[in-house]
KOLGU-4560 file (N, C-alpha, C; in nm, 3 decimals, padded with zeros to 5 digits):
<recs>
<n_xx: -01.159 n_yy: 00.077 n_zz: 03.470 ca_xx: -01.229 ca_yy: 00.016 ca_zz: 03.366 c_xx: -01.377 c_yy: -00.013 c_zz: 03.401 mol: A seq: 1 type: MET>
<n_xx: -01.402 n_yy: -00.043 n_zz: 03.536 ca_xx: -01.534 ca_yy: -00.085 ca_zz: 03.574 c_xx: -01.627 c_yy: 00.041 c_zz: 03.554 mol: A seq: 2 type: VAL>
<n_xx: -01.580 n_yy: 00.158 n_zz: 03.595 ca_xx: -01.657 ca_yy: 00.283 ca_zz: 03.569 c_xx: -01.690 c_yy: 00.307 c_zz: 03.424 mol: A seq: 3 type: ARG>
<n_xx: -01.594 n_yy: 00.287 n_zz: 03.337 ca_xx: -01.611 ca_yy: 00.308 ca_zz: 03.192 c_xx: -01.713 c_yy: 00.206 c_zz: 03.131 mol: A seq: 4 type: THR>
<n_xx: -01.705 n_yy: 00.080 n_zz: 03.179 ca_xx: -01.804 ca_yy: -00.020 ca_zz: 03.140 c_xx: -01.941 c_yy: 00.013 c_zz: 03.183 mol: A seq: 5 type: ILE>
<n_xx: -01.952 n_yy: 00.062 n_zz: 03.312 ca_xx: -02.074 ca_yy: 00.104 ca_zz: 03.359 c_xx: -02.140 c_yy: 00.217 c_zz: 03.287 mol: A seq: 6 type: GLY>
<n_xx: -02.058 n_yy: 00.324 n_zz: 03.246 ca_xx: -02.097 ca_yy: 00.435 ca_zz: 03.164 c_xx: -02.152 c_yy: 00.383 c_zz: 03.032 mol: A seq: 7 type: LEU>
<n_xx: -02.080 n_yy: 00.295 n_zz: 02.967 ca_xx: -02.122 ca_yy: 00.240 ca_zz: 02.835 c_xx: -02.255 c_yy: 00.164 c_zz: 02.847 mol: A seq: 8 type: ILE>
<n_xx: -02.261 n_yy: 00.086 n_zz: 02.955 ca_xx: -02.389 ca_yy: 00.013 ca_zz: 02.982 c_xx: -02.500 c_yy: 00.094 c_zz: 03.033 mol: A seq: 9 type: ALA>
<n_xx: -02.478 n_yy: 00.217 n_zz: 03.072 ca_xx: -02.582 ca_yy: 00.292 ca_zz: 03.128 c_xx: -02.622 c_yy: 00.272 c_zz: 03.274 mol: A seq: 10 type: GLY>
<n_xx: -02.525 n_yy: 00.209 n_zz: 03.346 ca_xx: -02.566 ca_yy: 00.182 ca_zz: 03.489 c_xx: -02.480 c_yy: 00.269 c_zz: 03.577 mol: A seq: 11 type: ILE>
<n_xx: -02.527 n_yy: 00.297 n_zz: 03.700 ca_xx: -02.462 ca_yy: 00.380 ca_zz: 03.790 c_xx: -02.342 c_yy: 00.305 c_zz: 03.857 mol: A seq: 12 type: GLY>
<n_xx: -02.261 n_yy: 00.384 n_zz: 03.934 ca_xx: -02.145 ca_yy: 00.317 ca_zz: 03.999 c_xx: -02.195 c_yy: 00.212 c_zz: 04.100 mol: A seq: 13 type: PRO>
<n_xx: -02.110 n_yy: 00.105 n_zz: 04.101 ca_xx: -02.136 ca_yy: -00.006 ca_zz: 04.192 c_xx: -02.086 c_yy: 00.019 c_zz: 04.338 mol: A seq: 14 type: LEU>
<n_xx: -01.972 n_yy: 00.095 n_zz: 04.348 ca_xx: -01.915 ca_yy: 00.126 ca_zz: 04.471 c_xx: -01.865 c_yy: 00.272 c_zz: 04.471 mol: A seq: 15 type: THR>
<n_xx: -01.815 n_yy: 00.317 n_zz: 04.587 ca_xx: -01.766 ca_yy: 00.448 ca_zz: 04.589 c_xx: -01.641 c_yy: 00.462 c_zz: 04.508 mol: A seq: 16 type: GLN>
<n_xx: -01.565 n_yy: 00.349 n_zz: 04.490 ca_xx: -01.450 ca_yy: 00.352 ca_zz: 04.408 c_xx: -01.482 c_yy: 00.374 c_zz: 04.261 mol: A seq: 17 type: PHE>
<n_xx: -01.590 n_yy: 00.310 n_zz: 04.211 ca_xx: -01.638 ca_yy: 00.330 ca_zz: 04.071 c_xx: -01.679 c_yy: 00.479 c_zz: 04.061 mol: A seq: 18 type: ASP>
<n_xx: -01.749 n_yy: 00.528 n_zz: 04.157 ca_xx: -01.796 ca_yy: 00.666 ca_zz: 04.148 c_xx: -01.689 c_yy: 00.769 c_zz: 04.132 mol: A seq: 19 type: ALA>
<n_xx: -01.574 n_yy: 00.745 n_zz: 04.205 ca_xx: -01.469 ca_yy: 00.842 ca_zz: 04.195 c_xx: -01.360 c_yy: 00.812 c_zz: 04.088 mol: A seq: 20 type: PHE>
<n_xx: -01.375 n_yy: 00.701 n_zz: 04.026 ca_xx: -01.269 ca_yy: 00.656 ca_zz: 03.924 c_xx: -01.276 c_yy: 00.748 c_zz: 03.798 mol: A seq: 21 type: ALA>
<n_xx: -01.165 n_yy: 00.767 n_zz: 03.740 ca_xx: -01.162 ca_yy: 00.847 ca_zz: 03.613 c_xx: -01.204 c_yy: 00.757 c_zz: 03.495 mol: A seq: 22 type: THR>
<n_xx: -01.305 n_yy: 00.803 n_zz: 03.419 ca_xx: -01.346 ca_yy: 00.725 ca_zz: 03.303 c_xx: -01.240 c_yy: 00.714 c_zz: 03.200 mol: A seq: 23 type: PRO>
<n_xx: -01.238 n_yy: 00.613 n_zz: 03.124 ca_xx: -01.134 ca_yy: 00.590 ca_zz: 03.020 c_xx: -01.180 c_yy: 00.647 c_zz: 02.885 mol: A seq: 24 type: MET>
<n_xx: -01.281 n_yy: 00.740 n_zz: 02.881 ca_xx: -01.330 ca_yy: 00.799 ca_zz: 02.760 c_xx: -01.226 c_yy: 00.852 c_zz: 02.664 mol: A seq: 25 type: ASN>
<n_xx: -01.118 n_yy: 00.914 n_zz: 02.724 ca_xx: -01.009 ca_yy: 00.972 ca_zz: 02.636 c_xx: -00.932 c_yy: 00.864 c_zz: 02.570 mol: A seq: 26 type: ALA>
<n_xx: -00.943 n_yy: 00.737 n_zz: 02.613 ca_xx: -00.865 ca_yy: 00.636 ca_zz: 02.549 c_xx: -00.929 c_yy: 00.585 c_zz: 02.416 mol: A seq: 27 type: SER>
<n_xx: -01.054 n_yy: 00.629 n_zz: 02.392 ca_xx: -01.127 ca_yy: 00.576 ca_zz: 02.271 c_xx: -01.156 c_yy: 00.698 c_zz: 02.179 mol: A seq: 28 type: PHE>
<n_xx: -01.150 n_yy: 00.670 n_zz: 02.053 ca_xx: -01.176 ca_yy: 00.772 ca_zz: 01.946 c_xx: -01.282 c_yy: 00.725 c_zz: 01.857 mol: A seq: 29 type: THR>
<n_xx: -01.349 n_yy: 00.819 n_zz: 01.790 ca_xx: -01.451 ca_yy: 00.782 ca_zz: 01.693 c_xx: -01.391 c_yy: 00.725 c_zz: 01.564 mol: A seq: 30 type: ALA>
<n_xx: -01.270 n_yy: 00.759 n_zz: 01.536 ca_xx: -01.204 ca_yy: 00.716 ca_zz: 01.409 c_xx: -01.080 c_yy: 00.635 c_zz: 01.453 mol: A seq: 31 type: LYS>
<n_xx: -01.077 n_yy: 00.504 n_zz: 01.410 ca_xx: -00.958 ca_yy: 00.422 ca_zz: 01.456 c_xx: -00.840 c_yy: 00.456 c_zz: 01.371 mol: A seq: 32 type: PRO>
<n_xx: -00.716 n_yy: 00.436 n_zz: 01.436 ca_xx: -00.593 ca_yy: 00.459 ca_zz: 01.365 c_xx: -00.541 c_yy: 00.321 c_zz: 01.320 mol: A seq: 33 type: ASP>
<n_xx: -00.560 n_yy: 00.288 n_zz: 01.200 ca_xx: -00.512 ca_yy: 00.153 ca_zz: 01.148 c_xx: -00.372 c_yy: 00.156 c_zz: 01.091 mol: A seq: 34 type: ASN>
<n_xx: -00.292 n_yy: 00.261 n_zz: 01.120 ca_xx: -00.158 ca_yy: 00.268 ca_zz: 01.074 c_xx: -00.079 c_yy: 00.151 c_zz: 01.114 mol: A seq: 35 type: THR>
<n_xx: -00.011 n_yy: 00.081 n_zz: 01.020 ca_xx: 00.067 ca_yy: -00.035 ca_zz: 01.069 c_xx: 00.182 c_yy: 00.002 c_zz: 01.154 mol: A seq: 36 type: PRO>
<n_xx: 00.228 n_yy: -00.079 n_zz: 01.238 ca_xx: 00.343 ca_yy: -00.055 ca_zz: 01.327 c_xx: 00.446 c_yy: -00.165 c_zz: 01.317 mol: A seq: 37 type: TYR>
<n_xx: 00.562 n_yy: -00.135 n_zz: 01.354 ca_xx: 00.671 ca_yy: -00.237 ca_zz: 01.364 c_xx: 00.698 c_yy: -00.262 c_zz: 01.508 mol: A seq: 38 type: THR>
<n_xx: 00.679 n_yy: -00.385 n_zz: 01.548 ca_xx: 00.703 ca_yy: -00.423 ca_zz: 01.684 c_xx: 00.853 c_yy: -00.415 c_zz: 01.717 mol: A seq: 39 type: ALA>
<n_xx: 00.890 n_yy: -00.375 n_zz: 01.836 ca_xx: 01.022 ca_yy: -00.373 ca_zz: 01.883 c_xx: 01.069 c_yy: -00.516 c_zz: 01.931 mol: A seq: 40 type: LEU>
<n_xx: 01.181 n_yy: -00.560 n_zz: 01.877 ca_xx: 01.224 ca_yy: -00.691 ca_zz: 01.927 c_xx: 01.311 c_yy: -00.676 c_zz: 02.048 mol: A seq: 41 type: LYS>
<n_xx: 01.299 n_yy: -00.771 n_zz: 02.146 ca_xx: 01.388 ca_yy: -00.761 ca_zz: 02.260 c_xx: 01.533 c_yy: -00.769 c_zz: 02.222 mol: A seq: 42 type: PRO>
<n_xx: 01.619 n_yy: -00.706 n_zz: 02.301 ca_xx: 01.762 ca_yy: -00.702 ca_zz: 02.272 c_xx: 01.828 c_yy: -00.831 c_zz: 02.324 mol: A seq: 43 type: SER>
<n_xx: 01.757 n_yy: -00.923 n_zz: 02.389 ca_xx: 01.814 ca_yy: -01.046 ca_zz: 02.440 c_xx: 01.720 c_yy: -01.160 c_zz: 02.405 mol: A seq: 44 type: TYR>
<n_xx: 01.771 n_yy: -01.285 n_zz: 02.419 ca_xx: 01.698 ca_yy: -01.401 ca_zz: 02.381 c_xx: 01.602 c_yy: -01.431 c_zz: 02.491 mol: A seq: 45 type: ASP>
<n_xx: 01.472 n_yy: -01.427 n_zz: 02.465 ca_xx: 01.366 ca_yy: -01.449 ca_zz: 02.558 c_xx: 01.348 c_yy: -01.597 c_zz: 02.602 mol: A seq: 46 type: MET>
<n_xx: 01.416 n_yy: -01.685 n_zz: 02.528 ca_xx: 01.398 ca_yy: -01.832 ca_zz: 02.558 c_xx: 01.510 c_yy: -01.880 c_zz: 02.644 mol: A seq: 47 type: THR>
<n_xx: 01.613 n_yy: -01.791 n_zz: 02.671 ca_xx: 01.723 ca_yy: -01.837 ca_zz: 02.748 c_xx: 01.687 c_yy: -01.852 c_zz: 02.903 mol: A seq: 48 type: THR>
<n_xx: 01.721 n_yy: -01.964 n_zz: 02.956 ca_xx: 01.690 ca_yy: -01.985 ca_zz: 03.094 c_xx: 01.830 c_yy: -01.982 c_zz: 03.179 mol: A seq: 49 type: VAL>
<n_xx: 01.816 n_yy: -01.964 n_zz: 03.299 ca_xx: 01.936 ca_yy: -01.965 ca_zz: 03.394 c_xx: 02.009 c_yy: -02.100 c_zz: 03.387 mol: A seq: 50 type: ASN>
<n_xx: 02.137 n_yy: -02.096 n_zz: 03.374 ca_xx: 02.211 ca_yy: -02.212 ca_zz: 03.365 c_xx: 02.250 c_yy: -02.280 c_zz: 03.501 mol: A seq: 51 type: GLY>
<n_xx: 02.315 n_yy: -02.382 n_zz: 03.496 ca_xx: 02.354 ca_yy: -02.451 ca_zz: 03.618 c_xx: 02.454 c_yy: -02.371 c_zz: 03.704 mol: A seq: 52 type: ALA>
<n_xx: 02.518 n_yy: -02.277 n_zz: 03.651 ca_xx: 02.608 ca_yy: -02.189 ca_zz: 03.727 c_xx: 02.539 c_yy: -02.062 c_zz: 03.777 mol: A seq: 53 type: ASN>
<n_xx: 02.413 n_yy: -02.047 n_zz: 03.760 ca_xx: 02.340 ca_yy: -01.928 ca_zz: 03.813 c_xx: 02.346 c_yy: -01.935 c_zz: 03.961 mol: A seq: 54 type: ALA>
<n_xx: 02.341 n_yy: -01.816 n_zz: 04.027 ca_xx: 02.343 ca_yy: -01.812 ca_zz: 04.179 c_xx: 02.229 c_yy: -01.902 c_zz: 04.240 mol: A seq: 55 type: PRO>
<n_xx: 02.270 n_yy: -01.989 n_zz: 04.325 ca_xx: 02.180 ca_yy: -02.080 ca_zz: 04.397 c_xx: 02.109 c_yy: -02.175 c_zz: 04.309 mol: A seq: 56 type: MET>
<n_xx: 02.152 n_yy: -02.205 n_zz: 04.189 ca_xx: 02.086 ca_yy: -02.298 ca_zz: 04.101 c_xx: 02.070 c_yy: -02.445 c_zz: 04.163 mol: A seq: 57 type: ALA>
<n_xx: 02.169 n_yy: -02.493 n_zz: 04.225 ca_xx: 02.154 ca_yy: -02.630 ca_zz: 04.278 c_xx: 02.045 c_yy: -02.634 c_zz: 04.390 mol: A seq: 58 type: PRO>
<n_xx: 02.034 n_yy: -02.534 n_zz: 04.474 ca_xx: 01.937 ca_yy: -02.530 ca_zz: 04.576 c_xx: 01.795 c_yy: -02.515 c_zz: 04.518 mol: A seq: 59 type: GLN>
<n_xx: 01.778 n_yy: -02.427 n_zz: 04.420 ca_xx: 01.649 ca_yy: -02.398 ca_zz: 04.361 c_xx: 01.603 c_yy: -02.519 c_zz: 04.281 mol: A seq: 60 type: VAL>
<n_xx: 01.690 n_yy: -02.596 n_zz: 04.220 ca_xx: 01.657 ca_yy: -02.705 ca_zz: 04.136 c_xx: 01.593 c_yy: -02.822 c_zz: 04.219 mol: A seq: 61 type: ALA>
<n_xx: 01.610 n_yy: -02.819 n_zz: 04.353 ca_xx: 01.548 ca_yy: -02.916 ca_zz: 04.434 c_xx: 01.403 c_yy: -02.884 c_zz: 04.472 mol: A seq: 62 type: THR>
<n_xx: 01.356 n_yy: -02.768 n_zz: 04.443 ca_xx: 01.229 ca_yy: -02.722 ca_zz: 04.481 c_xx: 01.111 c_yy: -02.779 c_zz: 04.389 mol: A seq: 63 type: GLN>
<n_xx: 01.002 n_yy: -02.810 n_zz: 04.444 ca_xx: 00.888 ca_yy: -02.864 ca_zz: 04.371 c_xx: 00.809 c_yy: -02.744 c_zz: 04.302 mol: A seq: 64 type: ASP>
<n_xx: 00.827 n_yy: -02.714 n_zz: 04.182 ca_xx: 00.751 ca_yy: -02.608 ca_zz: 04.112 c_xx: 00.630 c_yy: -02.664 c_zz: 04.035 mol: A seq: 65 type: THR>
<n_xx: 00.600 n_yy: -02.787 n_zz: 04.053 ca_xx: 00.489 ca_yy: -02.843 ca_zz: 03.973 c_xx: 00.351 c_yy: -02.807 c_zz: 04.031 mol: A seq: 66 type: ALA>
<n_xx: 00.351 n_yy: -02.777 n_zz: 04.165 ca_xx: 00.231 ca_yy: -02.740 ca_zz: 04.238 c_xx: 00.253 c_yy: -02.611 c_zz: 04.307 mol: A seq: 67 type: THR>
<n_xx: 00.146 n_yy: -02.528 n_zz: 04.317 ca_xx: 00.160 ca_yy: -02.400 ca_zz: 04.381 c_xx: 00.189 c_yy: -02.417 c_zz: 04.529 mol: A seq: 68 type: GLU>
<n_xx: 00.259 n_yy: -02.319 n_zz: 04.582 ca_xx: 00.294 ca_yy: -02.310 ca_zz: 04.721 c_xx: 00.366 c_yy: -02.429 c_zz: 04.780 mol: A seq: 69 type: ASP>
<n_xx: 00.450 n_yy: -02.493 n_zz: 04.698 ca_xx: 00.533 ca_yy: -02.606 ca_zz: 04.748 c_xx: 00.675 c_yy: -02.567 c_zz: 04.756 mol: A seq: 70 type: LYS>
<n_xx: 00.711 n_yy: -02.444 n_zz: 04.725 ca_xx: 00.848 ca_yy: -02.399 ca_zz: 04.725 c_xx: 00.882 c_yy: -02.330 c_zz: 04.851 mol: A seq: 71 type: ILE>
<n_xx: 01.013 n_yy: -02.315 n_zz: 04.881 ca_xx: 01.061 ca_yy: -02.235 ca_zz: 04.989 c_xx: 01.069 c_yy: -02.096 c_zz: 04.934 mol: A seq: 72 type: ASP>
<n_xx: 00.969 n_yy: -02.008 n_zz: 04.971 ca_xx: 00.961 ca_yy: -01.873 ca_zz: 04.920 c_xx: 01.086 c_yy: -01.790 c_zz: 04.937 mol: A seq: 73 type: GLU>
<n_xx: 01.143 n_yy: -01.796 n_zz: 05.055 ca_xx: 01.265 ca_yy: -01.716 ca_zz: 05.080 c_xx: 01.387 c_yy: -01.766 c_zz: 04.996 mol: A seq: 74 type: GLN>
<n_xx: 01.393 n_yy: -01.891 n_zz: 04.971 ca_xx: 01.499 ca_yy: -01.945 ca_zz: 04.887 c_xx: 01.481 c_yy: -01.892 c_zz: 04.747 mol: A seq: 75 type: LEU>
<n_xx: 01.359 n_yy: -01.893 n_zz: 04.702 ca_xx: 01.335 ca_yy: -01.851 ca_zz: 04.556 c_xx: 01.364 c_yy: -01.688 c_zz: 04.553 mol: A seq: 76 type: PHE>
<n_xx: 01.321 n_yy: -01.626 n_zz: 04.653 ca_xx: 01.344 ca_yy: -01.474 ca_zz: 04.651 c_xx: 01.489 c_yy: -01.444 c_zz: 04.651 mol: A seq: 77 type: ASN>
<n_xx: 01.558 n_yy: -01.524 n_zz: 04.727 ca_xx: 01.709 ca_yy: -01.496 ca_zz: 04.740 c_xx: 01.776 c_yy: -01.519 c_zz: 04.608 mol: A seq: 78 type: LYS>
<n_xx: 01.734 n_yy: -01.637 n_zz: 04.549 ca_xx: 01.791 ca_yy: -01.673 ca_zz: 04.415 c_xx: 01.766 c_yy: -01.561 c_zz: 04.304 mol: A seq: 79 type: SER>
<n_xx: 01.636 n_yy: -01.508 n_zz: 04.308 ca_xx: 01.610 ca_yy: -01.411 ca_zz: 04.215 c_xx: 01.689 c_yy: -01.280 c_zz: 04.245 mol: A seq: 80 type: ILE>
<n_xx: 01.701 n_yy: -01.244 n_zz: 04.371 ca_xx: 01.775 ca_yy: -01.128 ca_zz: 04.412 c_xx: 01.923 c_yy: -01.140 c_zz: 04.363 mol: A seq: 81 type: TRP>
<n_xx: 01.987 n_yy: -01.252 n_zz: 04.394 ca_xx: 02.127 ca_yy: -01.268 ca_zz: 04.357 c_xx: 02.136 c_yy: -01.285 c_zz: 04.209 mol: A seq: 82 type: GLN>
<n_xx: 02.052 n_yy: -01.333 n_zz: 04.130 ca_xx: 02.066 ca_yy: -01.337 ca_zz: 03.986 c_xx: 02.056 c_yy: -01.203 c_zz: 03.930 mol: A seq: 83 type: SER>
<n_xx: 01.987 n_yy: -01.107 n_zz: 03.990 ca_xx: 01.975 ca_yy: -00.973 ca_zz: 03.947 c_xx: 02.090 c_yy: -00.885 c_zz: 03.994 mol: A seq: 84 type: VAL>
<n_xx: 02.118 n_yy: -00.901 n_zz: 04.128 ca_xx: 02.215 ca_yy: -00.802 ca_zz: 04.190 c_xx: 02.351 c_yy: -00.863 c_zz: 04.212 mol: A seq: 85 type: ASN>
<n_xx: 02.373 n_yy: -00.988 n_zz: 04.179 ca_xx: 02.508 ca_yy: -01.041 ca_zz: 04.189 c_xx: 02.508 c_yy: -01.154 c_zz: 04.300 mol: A seq: 86 type: GLY>
<n_xx: 02.589 n_yy: -01.259 n_zz: 04.279 ca_xx: 02.590 ca_yy: -01.375 ca_zz: 04.369 c_xx: 02.631 c_yy: -01.337 c_zz: 04.513 mol: A seq: 87 type: ALA>
<n_xx: 02.719 n_yy: -01.230 n_zz: 04.527 ca_xx: 02.759 ca_yy: -01.199 ca_zz: 04.654 c_xx: 02.680 c_yy: -01.085 c_zz: 04.729 mol: A seq: 88 type: ASP>
<n_xx: 02.572 n_yy: -01.056 n_zz: 04.663 ca_xx: 02.484 ca_yy: -00.944 ca_zz: 04.720 c_xx: 02.400 c_yy: -01.000 c_zz: 04.831 mol: A seq: 89 type: SER>
<n_xx: 02.370 n_yy: -00.920 n_zz: 04.933 ca_xx: 02.288 ca_yy: -00.961 ca_zz: 05.051 c_xx: 02.146 c_yy: -00.909 c_zz: 05.019 mol: A seq: 90 type: LYS>
<n_xx: 02.046 n_yy: -01.002 n_zz: 05.025 ca_xx: 01.913 ca_yy: -00.970 ca_zz: 05.008 c_xx: 01.863 c_yy: -00.901 c_zz: 05.136 mol: A seq: 91 type: MET>
<n_xx: 01.780 n_yy: -00.793 n_zz: 05.130 ca_xx: 01.720 ca_yy: -00.729 ca_zz: 05.251 c_xx: 01.629 c_yy: -00.829 c_zz: 05.323 mol: A seq: 92 type: PRO>
<n_xx: 01.620 n_yy: -00.813 n_zz: 05.450 ca_xx: 01.530 ca_yy: -00.896 ca_zz: 05.526 c_xx: 01.385 c_yy: -00.875 c_zz: 05.487 mol: A seq: 93 type: GLU>
<n_xx: 01.299 n_yy: -00.973 n_zz: 05.486 ca_xx: 01.160 ca_yy: -00.953 ca_zz: 05.453 c_xx: 01.093 c_yy: -00.861 c_zz: 05.550 mol: A seq: 94 type: PRO>
<n_xx: 01.001 n_yy: -00.779 n_zz: 05.505 ca_xx: 00.930 ca_yy: -00.690 ca_zz: 05.590 c_xx: 00.782 c_yy: -00.738 c_zz: 05.592 mol: A seq: 95 type: GLN>
<n_xx: 00.728 n_yy: -00.760 n_zz: 05.713 ca_xx: 00.583 ca_yy: -00.807 ca_zz: 05.729 c_xx: 00.512 c_yy: -00.708 c_zz: 05.809 mol: A seq: 96 type: HIS>
<n_xx: 00.428 n_yy: -00.633 n_zz: 05.749 ca_xx: 00.350 ca_yy: -00.535 ca_zz: 05.816 c_xx: 00.222 c_yy: -00.504 c_zz: 05.749 mol: A seq: 97 type: SER>
<n_xx: 00.124 n_yy: -00.447 n_zz: 05.813 ca_xx: -00.003 ca_yy: -00.412 ca_zz: 05.743 c_xx: 00.019 c_yy: -00.274 c_zz: 05.691 mol: A seq: 98 type: VAL>
<n_xx: -00.014 n_yy: -00.257 n_zz: 05.565 ca_xx: 00.004 ca_yy: -00.122 ca_zz: 05.499 c_xx: -00.070 c_yy: -00.013 c_zz: 05.584 mol: A seq: 99 type: ILE>
<n_xx: 00.001 n_yy: 00.090 n_zz: 05.607 ca_xx: -00.053 ca_yy: 00.200 ca_zz: 05.683 c_xx: -00.053 c_yy: 00.178 c_zz: 05.831 mol: A seq: 100 type: GLY>
<n_xx: -00.002 n_yy: 00.074 n_zz: 05.884 ca_xx: 00.000 ca_yy: 00.052 ca_zz: 06.028 c_xx: 00.127 c_yy: 00.095 c_zz: 06.105 mol: A seq: 101 type: SER>
<n_xx: 00.211 n_yy: 00.170 n_zz: 06.025 ca_xx: 00.335 ca_yy: 00.219 ca_zz: 06.086 c_xx: 00.451 c_yy: 00.127 c_zz: 06.055 mol: A seq: 102 type: GLY>
<n_xx: 00.560 n_yy: 00.159 n_zz: 06.118 ca_xx: 00.683 ca_yy: 00.088 ca_zz: 06.093 c_xx: 00.676 c_yy: -00.046 c_zz: 06.160 mol: A seq: 103 type: SER>
<n_xx: 00.720 n_yy: -00.150 n_zz: 06.089 ca_xx: 00.725 ca_yy: -00.286 ca_zz: 06.146 c_xx: 00.827 c_yy: -00.304 c_zz: 06.254 mol: A seq: 104 type: SER>
<n_xx: 00.920 n_yy: -00.205 n_zz: 06.263 ca_xx: 01.026 ca_yy: -00.212 ca_zz: 06.366 c_xx: 00.978 c_yy: -00.168 c_zz: 06.499 mol: A seq: 105 type: SER>
<n_xx: 00.862 n_yy: -00.099 n_zz: 06.503 ca_xx: 00.804 ca_yy: -00.054 ca_zz: 06.632 c_xx: 00.715 c_yy: -00.160 c_zz: 06.688 mol: A seq: 106 type: GLN>
<n_xx: 00.724 n_yy: -00.182 n_zz: 06.822 ca_xx: 00.626 ca_yy: -00.271 ca_zz: 06.883 c_xx: 00.480 c_yy: -00.223 c_zz: 06.873 mol: A seq: 107 type: PRO>
<n_xx: 00.388 n_yy: -00.310 n_zz: 06.856 ca_xx: 00.251 ca_yy: -00.278 ca_zz: 06.854 c_xx: 00.204 c_yy: -00.213 c_zz: 06.985 mol: A seq: 108 type: ALA>
<n_xx: 00.126 n_yy: -00.110 n_zz: 06.978 ca_xx: 00.075 ca_yy: -00.046 ca_zz: 07.099 c_xx: -00.038 c_yy: -00.128 c_zz: 07.161 mol: A seq: 109 type: ALA>
<n_xx: -00.039 n_yy: -00.137 n_zz: 07.296 ca_xx: -00.145 ca_yy: -00.207 ca_zz: 07.364 c_xx: -00.275 c_yy: -00.134 c_zz: 07.350 mol: A seq: 110 type: LYS>
<n_xx: -00.383 n_yy: -00.208 n_zz: 07.319 ca_xx: -00.512 ca_yy: -00.142 ca_zz: 07.326 c_xx: -00.573 c_yy: -00.137 c_zz: 07.464 mol: A seq: 111 type: ASP>
<n_xx: -00.672 n_yy: -00.063 n_zz: 07.493 ca_xx: -00.731 ca_yy: -00.047 ca_zz: 07.626 c_xx: -00.766 c_yy: -00.178 c_zz: 07.690 mol: A seq: 112 type: PRO>
<n_xx: -00.802 n_yy: -00.283 n_zz: 07.614 ca_xx: -00.843 ca_yy: -00.407 ca_zz: 07.670 c_xx: -00.728 c_yy: -00.501 c_zz: 07.703 mol: A seq: 113 type: ASP>
<n_xx: -00.602 n_yy: -00.455 n_zz: 07.663 ca_xx: -00.498 ca_yy: -00.537 ca_zz: 07.696 c_xx: -00.438 c_yy: -00.609 c_zz: 07.574 mol: A seq: 114 type: GLY>
</recs>
């Protein structure tokens, strides 16, 4: 979008990413299509919340969600995993690695300085 906005405004690319980005010109037409449409309604009730019998509901209910970063992240991840995959399913262990740095299961190579 940044490239497209730049083209509309008549300014050059701000970064190399803008320069190589595909413009969104094909998304716009000279003549709008004002044909009415019918929105698809969800097949389930969007206001339904997990009940007290949901996986890990008692543990999650004790978490402070009123303020950011006050929850136990792994507890929440596990509760989401089990609510989607079943209460008896095992959540995969978290993977912490830098993208493109190789497998996190391999020890980091020593650099020449130690």
